[in-house]
C-alpha positions as CSV (number, residue, x, y, z in Angstrom):
1,M,-26.1,14.3,33.0
2,T,-24.9,11.5,30.7
3,S,-27.6,9.8,28.6
4,P,-27.8,6.0,28.7
5,P,-26.3,4.2,25.7
6,T,-28.6,3.6,22.9
7,G,-29.2,0.1,21.4
8,R,-27.2,1.1,18.4
9,E,-24.2,2.2,20.5
10,S,-24.4,-1.0,22.5
11,W,-24.4,-3.1,19.3
12,L,-21.4,-1.2,17.9
13,A,-19.6,-1.7,21.2
14,R,-20.2,-5.4,21.1
15,L,-19.1,-5.5,17.5
16,R,-15.8,-3.7,18.4
17,R,-15.2,-6.1,21.3
18,S,-15.8,-9.1,19.1
19,W,-13.5,-7.8,16.4
20,R,-10.8,-6.9,18.9
21,G,-10.9,-10.4,20.4
22,W,-11.0,-12.2,17.1
23,S,-8.2,-10.0,15.6
24,E,-5.9,-10.7,18.6
25,R,-6.4,-14.5,18.0
26,H,-5.9,-14.2,14.2
27,L,-3.5,-11.2,13.8
28,G,-2.2,-11.9,10.3
29,L,-5.6,-12.5,8.8
30,S,-7.2,-9.5,10.5
31,Q,-4.4,-7.3,9.2
32,F,-4.9,-8.6,5.7
33,I,-8.7,-7.8,5.9
34,V,-8.1,-4.3,7.1
35,F,-5.3,-3.9,4.5
36,F,-7.8,-5.0,1.8
37,I,-10.5,-2.6,2.9
38,L,-8.1,0.4,3.1
39,S,-6.5,-0.5,-0.2
40,N,-9.9,-0.5,-1.9
41,G,-10.5,2.9,-0.4
42,V,-7.2,4.2,-1.8
43,T,-8.2,2.7,-5.2
44,V,-11.4,4.7,-5.2
45,L,-9.4,7.8,-4.4
46,Q,-7.1,7.1,-7.4
47,I,-10.2,6.5,-9.7
48,V,-11.5,9.9,-8.6
49,L,-8.2,11.8,-8.8
50,M,-6.9,10.4,-12.1
51,P,-9.4,12.0,-14.5
52,L,-9.3,15.3,-12.6
53,I,-5.6,15.7,-12.7
54,K,-5.4,14.4,-16.3
55,R,-7.9,16.9,-17.4
56,L,-5.9,19.7,-15.8
57,F,-2.8,18.8,-17.7
58,A,-4.7,18.1,-20.9
59,H,-5.2,21.9,-21.4
60,T,-1.5,22.5,-21.3
61,G,1.2,22.2,-23.9
62,L,2.6,19.2,-22.0
63,I,0.4,16.9,-23.9
64,D,2.5,17.5,-27.0
65,V,5.8,16.9,-25.1
66,S,7.0,13.3,-25.6
67,F,8.2,11.4,-22.6
68,Q,9.8,8.1,-23.7
69,V,12.7,6.9,-21.6
70,W,14.5,3.7,-20.7
71,A,14.2,1.6,-23.9
72,V,14.2,-2.1,-23.2
73,G,13.8,-4.5,-26.1
74,L,11.4,-4.1,-29.0
75,D,7.7,-4.0,-29.4
76,A,5.8,-6.3,-31.9
77,D,6.1,-3.6,-34.6
78,G,9.9,-3.4,-34.2
79,S,9.8,0.0,-32.3
80,P,11.7,0.3,-29.0
81,H,9.8,-0.6,-25.9
82,H,10.2,2.1,-23.2
83,I,9.6,1.6,-19.5
84,F,8.0,5.1,-19.5
85,D,6.3,5.3,-22.9
86,Y,4.3,8.5,-23.2
87,A,4.5,9.6,-26.9
88,A,3.4,13.2,-27.7
89,G,-0.2,13.7,-28.7
90,P,-3.6,12.9,-27.2
91,L,-4.7,9.3,-26.7
92,P,-5.3,6.9,-28.4
93,D,-3.2,8.0,-31.4
94,G,-0.5,9.5,-29.1
95,G,0.6,8.4,-25.7
96,G,-0.7,11.5,-23.8
97,G,2.8,13.0,-23.6
98,L,4.3,14.4,-20.4
99,A,0.8,15.5,-19.4
100,Y,-0.4,11.9,-19.0
101,F,2.8,10.8,-17.2
102,L,2.5,13.6,-14.6
103,A,-1.2,12.8,-14.1
104,V,-0.5,9.1,-13.5
105,E,2.5,9.8,-11.2
106,L,0.8,12.5,-9.2
107,T,-2.3,10.4,-8.7
108,L,-0.1,7.5,-7.5
109,L,2.0,9.7,-5.2
110,V,-1.1,11.2,-3.4
111,A,-2.7,7.8,-3.1
112,Q,0.5,6.2,-1.7
113,V,1.1,8.9,0.9
114,V,-2.5,8.4,2.1
115,N,-2.0,4.6,2.0
116,F,1.3,4.8,4.0
117,F,-0.2,6.6,7.0
118,A,-3.5,4.7,6.9
119,Q,-1.8,1.3,6.8
120,R,0.8,2.2,9.4
121,N,-1.6,3.7,11.9
122,I,-4.7,1.5,11.4
123,T,-3.7,-1.8,9.9
124,F,-0.4,-2.5,11.6
125,K,-0.5,0.0,14.5
126,A,3.2,0.4,14.1
127,N,5.3,2.4,16.5
128,N,8.8,1.8,15.1
129,S,10.7,4.6,13.4
130,I,8.5,6.4,10.9
131,W,11.6,7.7,9.0
132,K,13.0,4.2,8.4
133,A,9.7,2.9,7.4
134,A,9.2,5.9,5.0
135,A,12.6,5.3,3.5
136,W,11.9,1.6,2.8
137,Y,8.4,2.5,1.6
138,A,9.9,5.0,-0.9
139,V,12.3,2.3,-2.3
140,A,9.4,-0.1,-2.7
141,Y,7.3,2.6,-4.3
142,V,9.9,3.4,-6.9
143,A,10.4,-0.3,-7.7
144,I,6.6,-0.9,-8.1
145,T,6.3,2.3,-10.2
146,L,8.9,0.9,-12.6
147,L,7.2,-2.4,-12.8
148,A,3.7,-0.9,-13.3
149,A,5.1,1.5,-15.9
150,G,6.7,-1.3,-17.8
151,L,3.5,-3.3,-17.9
152,Q,1.5,-0.2,-18.8
153,G,3.4,0.0,-22.0
154,L,1.9,-3.3,-23.0
155,Y,-1.8,-2.6,-22.3
156,K,-2.3,1.1,-22.3
157,E,-2.6,1.8,-26.0
158,P,-4.9,-1.2,-26.8
159,V,-7.2,-0.4,-23.8
160,Y,-7.6,3.3,-24.8
161,R,-8.1,2.5,-28.5
162,L,-10.7,-0.2,-27.7
163,L,-12.8,2.1,-25.5
164,I,-12.3,5.4,-27.3
165,T,-12.2,4.3,-31.0
166,T,-13.4,0.7,-31.5
167,W,-16.4,1.0,-29.2
168,G,-16.9,4.7,-30.1
169,L,-17.2,5.9,-26.5
170,G,-15.2,9.0,-27.0
171,R,-14.6,11.0,-23.7
172,T,-16.5,8.4,-21.7
173,G,-14.3,5.7,-23.1
174,E,-11.2,7.7,-22.1
175,T,-12.5,8.0,-18.5
176,L,-13.2,4.2,-18.4
177,A,-9.7,3.6,-19.7
178,D,-8.4,5.8,-16.9
179,V,-10.3,3.6,-14.4
180,V,-8.9,0.4,-15.9
181,T,-5.4,1.8,-15.7
182,M,-5.8,2.7,-12.1
183,L,-7.3,-0.6,-11.2
184,I,-4.4,-2.5,-12.8
185,N,-1.9,-0.3,-10.9
186,S,-3.8,-0.8,-7.7
187,A,-3.8,-4.6,-8.1
188,I,-0.1,-4.6,-8.6
189,S,0.4,-2.4,-5.5
190,F,-2.0,-4.5,-3.5
191,W,-0.2,-7.9,-3.9
192,V,3.3,-6.4,-3.6
193,F,2.9,-4.0,-0.7
194,F,1.3,-6.3,1.9
195,P,4.4,-8.4,2.6
196,I,6.5,-5.2,2.4
197,F,4.3,-3.5,5.0
198,K,4.6,-6.6,7.3
199,L,8.4,-6.0,7.2
200,I,8.6,-2.2,7.6
201,F,5.6,-1.6,10.0
202,R,6.5,-3.2,13.3
203,S,5.4,-2.8,16.9
204,P,8.2,-3.9,19.3
205,A,6.8,-6.6,21.6
206,A,6.4,-5.8,25.2
207,P,9.3,-7.0,27.4
208,A,8.7,-10.4,28.9
209,A,8.0,-10.5,32.6
210,Q,11.2,-11.0,34.6
211,P,11.3,-14.1,36.9
212,E,11.4,-13.8,40.6
213,P,15.0,-13.2,41.8
214,S,16.4,-16.5,43.2
215,Q,18.1,-16.9,46.5
216,P,21.8,-16.2,46.6
217,A,23.9,-19.3,46.3
218,T,25.4,-18.9,49.8
219,A,21.9,-18.7,51.3
220,V,20.8,-21.8,49.4
221,A,23.9,-23.7,50.6
222,S,23.4,-22.7,54.2
223,D,19.8,-23.7,54.1
224,Q,20.7,-27.1,52.7
225,A,23.4,-27.6,55.4
226,A,21.0,-26.7,58.1
227,R,18.5,-29.3,56.8
228,S,21.1,-32.1,56.5
229,G,22.3,-31.7,60.1
230,P,26.0,-31.9,61.3
231,T,28.5,-33.5,59.2
232,E,30.3,-36.6,60.5
233,V,34.1,-36.5,60.7
């Protein structure tokens, strides 16, 4: 025998109905709100994952392998500025090497895979081709990764040096710097991905109702002739 609904269940049901009705009237705004909530959840995931993955790679020789590619212009000290700038050696004196690069990219990859399915299924409720959407998402992800990597070359070293050396926070400062890095990457992704998601996650509209079939032209003509009576010669 089914038990009667509790007050809490009834309240939740009313809340769901209210949200459903409001979101149908304000589709774009409701999508942005859900997108914002899910994006913050993904950001928390990145903040948790980044130090863990980074610590795993820190105990390997990869930290002493330099990964500096795609030089574009010069830094203030006259050295080449790289899109991916991970000099060998531990932070802040080094750039974290290949270990730091892999930690950042693996964290972003896991987070964006989770984000893709969450936004597709929950925020936009899309039912178009998942493969086409995934292909466009991958293109956008690569472009945003390049943008974030280029900006990271400007703020990474000062942030880590400030928190680790200047403020003397040591390992705690390094973890805080990891959090700052992930927050900046997440902010970039947040503002760029929403309009992209609006384009690649679509639900085809239901076909419009077909109008009632009209009378054949001959039937209409016959009916008009009958109403007008016999024609004078």
